[in-house]
C-alpha positions as CSV (number, residue, x, y, z in Angstrom):
1,M,-79.8,-9.1,79.3
2,K,-76.2,-9.0,80.5
3,K,-75.4,-12.1,78.3
4,L,-76.9,-10.4,75.3
5,L,-74.8,-7.3,75.8
6,L,-71.5,-9.3,76.1
7,A,-72.3,-11.3,73.0
8,S,-72.9,-8.1,71.0
9,V,-69.6,-6.6,72.2
10,G,-67.7,-9.8,71.3
11,L,-69.3,-9.8,67.8
12,A,-68.2,-6.2,67.3
13,V,-64.6,-6.9,68.3
14,V,-64.4,-9.8,65.9
15,S,-65.9,-7.7,63.1
16,V,-63.4,-4.9,63.6
17,S,-60.5,-7.2,63.8
18,A,-61.5,-8.9,60.5
19,N,-61.9,-5.6,58.8
20,A,-58.5,-4.4,60.0
21,A,-56.9,-7.6,58.8
22,D,-58.6,-7.3,55.4
23,L,-57.6,-3.6,55.1
24,G,-54.0,-4.4,55.9
25,A,-53.9,-7.2,53.3
26,R,-55.3,-4.8,50.6
27,R,-52.6,-2.2,51.4
28,R,-49.6,-4.5,51.0
29,Q,-47.7,-3.8,47.8
30,P,-45.3,-6.3,46.1
31,V,-41.7,-5.5,46.7
32,A,-39.9,-4.4,43.5
33,P,-36.8,-6.5,42.7
34,V,-33.4,-4.7,43.3
35,V,-31.5,-4.1,40.1
36,A,-27.8,-3.6,40.6
37,A,-26.4,-0.4,38.9
38,M,-24.1,-1.1,35.9
39,P,-20.6,0.2,36.6
40,S,-19.5,3.1,34.3
41,F,-16.8,2.5,31.7
42,T,-13.2,3.0,32.9
43,W,-10.1,3.6,30.7
44,T,-7.8,1.9,33.3
45,G,-6.0,-1.1,31.9
46,L,-3.6,-2.3,29.2
47,Y,-4.4,-2.2,25.5
48,A,-2.9,-3.2,22.2
49,G,-3.9,-2.4,18.6
50,V,-3.2,-1.5,15.0
51,N,-3.3,1.8,13.0
52,V,-3.2,3.1,9.5
53,G,-2.9,6.5,8.0
54,G,-0.9,9.0,5.9
55,A,2.3,10.9,6.3
56,F,3.7,14.1,4.8
57,S,6.9,16.0,5.3
58,S,7.5,19.3,7.0
59,G,11.1,19.8,5.9
60,N,10.6,20.1,2.2
61,S,14.1,21.0,0.8
62,I,17.6,19.6,0.6
63,K,20.1,22.4,1.1
64,P,23.9,22.7,0.3
65,V,26.2,22.6,3.3
66,G,29.6,21.8,1.8
67,D,32.9,23.6,2.1
68,A,33.5,27.2,1.0
69,A,34.4,26.2,-2.6
70,S,31.2,24.1,-3.0
71,L,29.0,26.8,-1.5
72,A,30.5,29.3,-3.9
73,F,29.8,27.0,-6.9
74,A,26.2,26.5,-5.6
75,G,25.7,30.3,-5.3
76,A,26.9,30.7,-8.9
77,G,24.5,28.0,-10.2
78,V,27.3,25.5,-11.1
79,F,26.4,23.1,-8.2
80,P,22.8,22.5,-7.1
81,G,21.4,25.0,-4.6
82,A,18.3,24.1,-2.4
83,V,16.3,21.3,-4.0
84,S,12.6,21.0,-3.2
85,N,11.7,17.5,-2.0
86,K,8.2,17.5,-0.5
87,R,7.2,13.9,0.4
88,S,4.0,12.1,1.3
89,G,3.0,8.5,1.6
90,F,1.2,5.8,3.7
91,T,1.8,4.7,7.3
92,G,0.7,1.6,9.2
93,G,1.7,-0.1,12.4
94,L,1.1,-1.4,15.9
95,Q,0.7,0.2,19.3
96,L,0.9,-1.0,22.9
97,G,-0.1,1.1,26.0
98,A,-1.6,1.4,29.4
99,N,-4.0,4.0,31.0
100,Y,-5.0,4.9,34.5
101,Q,-8.2,6.9,35.1
102,I,-8.8,9.2,38.1
103,G,-12.2,10.7,37.9
104,Q,-12.5,12.4,34.5
105,F,-8.8,12.5,34.0
106,V,-6.7,9.8,32.3
107,V,-2.9,9.4,32.3
108,G,-1.1,6.8,30.3
109,A,1.9,5.7,28.2
110,E,2.0,4.4,24.7
111,T,4.7,3.0,22.4
112,D,4.3,2.3,18.7
113,W,6.1,1.2,15.6
114,Q,5.2,2.4,12.1
115,A,6.1,1.3,8.6
116,L,6.5,4.3,6.3
117,G,6.1,4.4,2.5
118,F,7.7,7.8,2.5
119,S,10.3,8.5,-0.2
120,K,10.8,11.1,-2.9
121,K,13.3,11.5,-5.7
122,S,13.9,15.0,-7.2
123,N,15.8,15.6,-10.4
124,V,18.1,18.6,-10.9
125,A,18.7,20.4,-14.2
126,L,20.5,23.8,-14.0
127,A,21.0,26.5,-16.6
128,S,24.8,25.8,-16.4
129,G,24.2,22.3,-17.7
130,T,24.6,20.5,-14.4
131,V,22.3,17.6,-14.0
132,G,21.6,15.2,-11.1
133,S,19.1,14.0,-8.5
134,F,18.6,13.5,-4.8
135,K,16.4,11.0,-3.0
136,E,15.2,11.1,0.6
137,T,13.6,8.0,2.3
138,S,12.0,7.1,5.6
139,S,11.1,3.4,6.0
140,W,10.0,3.2,9.6
141,L,9.3,5.3,12.7
142,G,8.8,4.5,16.4
143,T,7.7,6.6,19.3
144,T,7.3,6.2,23.1
145,R,5.0,8.9,24.6
146,I,2.9,9.8,27.6
147,R,-0.8,10.5,27.1
148,L,-2.8,13.0,29.2
149,G,-6.5,13.2,28.6
150,I,-10.0,14.0,29.9
151,T,-13.3,12.3,29.4
152,P,-15.9,15.1,28.6
153,V,-18.6,12.4,28.3
154,D,-18.7,8.7,29.2
155,R,-16.6,6.5,26.8
156,L,-15.0,9.5,25.0
157,L,-11.3,10.3,25.7
158,V,-9.7,13.5,24.3
159,Y,-5.9,13.7,24.9
160,G,-2.6,15.3,24.2
161,T,0.6,13.2,23.8
162,G,4.3,13.7,23.6
163,G,7.6,11.9,24.0
164,V,10.6,10.5,22.1
165,A,10.7,9.5,18.4
166,Y,13.2,7.4,16.5
167,G,13.4,6.2,12.9
168,N,15.3,5.4,9.8
169,T,16.3,8.1,7.4
170,G,18.1,7.8,4.1
171,L,19.6,10.5,1.7
172,S,21.4,9.8,-1.5
173,G,22.2,11.6,-4.7
174,G,24.8,13.3,-6.9
175,F,25.3,15.5,-9.9
176,L,27.4,15.9,-13.1
177,S,28.9,19.4,-13.9
178,P,29.8,19.9,-17.6
179,T,31.4,23.3,-16.8
180,Q,33.9,21.5,-14.6
181,G,35.1,19.0,-17.2
182,N,32.1,16.6,-16.5
183,A,33.1,16.3,-12.9
184,L,30.9,13.8,-11.1
185,W,30.1,13.7,-7.4
186,L,28.0,10.9,-5.7
187,G,27.0,9.9,-2.2
188,R,24.7,7.9,0.0
189,N,23.8,7.9,3.7
190,S,21.4,5.9,5.9
191,D,21.1,6.3,9.6
192,T,18.8,5.8,12.6
193,K,17.9,9.2,14.1
194,F,16.4,10.1,17.5
195,G,14.2,13.1,18.2
196,W,10.8,14.0,19.6
197,A,7.1,13.7,18.8
198,L,4.0,15.7,19.8
199,G,0.4,15.3,19.0
200,A,-3.3,15.1,20.0
201,G,-6.2,12.7,19.4
202,A,-9.6,11.4,20.5
203,E,-10.6,7.8,21.4
204,Y,-14.0,6.3,21.8
205,A,-14.9,3.0,23.5
206,F,-17.4,1.1,21.3
207,T,-17.6,-1.7,23.9
208,N,-15.8,-2.4,27.2
209,N,-13.0,-4.0,25.2
210,I,-12.9,-2.3,21.7
211,T,-11.9,1.3,21.2
212,G,-11.2,3.4,18.1
213,K,-9.0,6.5,17.8
214,L,-8.1,9.3,15.4
215,E,-4.7,10.9,16.0
216,Y,-2.4,13.6,14.7
217,L,1.3,13.3,15.4
218,Y,4.2,15.7,14.5
219,Y,7.8,14.3,14.7
220,D,11.3,15.8,14.3
221,L,14.3,13.6,13.9
222,G,16.8,16.4,13.3
223,N,18.9,16.7,10.1
224,N,20.3,14.0,7.8
225,N,23.7,15.1,6.3
226,L,25.0,13.8,3.0
227,A,28.7,14.2,2.0
228,L,29.3,13.7,-1.7
229,S,32.6,12.2,-2.9
230,A,34.5,12.7,-6.2
231,A,33.5,9.9,-8.5
232,N,36.0,10.6,-11.3
233,A,39.3,12.4,-11.9
234,A,37.7,15.6,-13.1
235,A,35.9,15.9,-9.7
236,V,39.1,15.3,-7.9
237,A,40.8,18.1,-9.9
238,V,38.1,20.6,-8.9
239,A,39.0,20.0,-5.2
240,A,35.5,20.7,-3.9
241,N,33.7,18.8,-1.3
242,P,30.0,19.3,-1.8
243,G,27.5,18.3,0.9
244,Y,23.8,18.5,1.4
245,R,21.4,18.5,4.4
246,A,17.8,17.3,4.6
247,E,15.4,18.0,7.5
248,T,13.7,14.8,8.7
249,R,10.5,16.3,10.1
250,G,7.0,15.0,9.3
251,N,3.3,14.8,10.1
252,I,1.2,11.7,10.6
253,I,-2.6,11.5,10.6
254,R,-3.9,8.0,11.5
255,A,-6.8,6.0,12.7
256,G,-6.5,3.0,15.0
257,L,-8.3,0.2,16.8
258,N,-7.4,-1.0,20.2
259,Y,-8.3,-4.0,22.3
260,K,-8.5,-3.2,26.0
261,F,-7.6,-6.1,28.3
């Protein structure tokens, strides 16, 4: 009897152990593979790119600034007064810069060079019979600016920018005055001017290396002065020294593509 009892107890222990092992096997779940999180995009780094757009002037007139005799003639309508000379044209160029991102904020610097197809010739015909023309040109523009921006959403940068501007400006012209014995004055001036630029823009990262931007830029290179010289004996006899001044301010709207290194 005792042997039968021990055998029954042993059989029960083996059965419980087997069931427990089987239950544990059924409860085991396969371990899911660990997927590393992709790093978020960062604007930090160097970049270079190209841009294209349009330009239009803000200083839209050429004004007389000569001596007292010339200003008196201009006031009387013998010499040209203010001449409207609103300009517009294309722009295209290259840019190079660097950004550093801190959280949602981005600080950077950019320098660019633009070719400008930005010239305008205005003819003059006064009631006094005076005829002439003035031409203002801008063939290139460069800027070196800081950029301060914020990323409202991933891959989108909205920024303001400002810094120094420099570029070529040209002003030429002259006029013939029948009331002064067909006196003729002519002049030409070309110079590289320095000033400032201010603007804003938005840039979006299409990939980790390719970004596109849309930007507005206002620049001011000061004034370009033109001194006209007597071109014939009649002009010398009048003893006037007419001069004119053009404001070299402009606006640029451009789109660009950058490669981020």
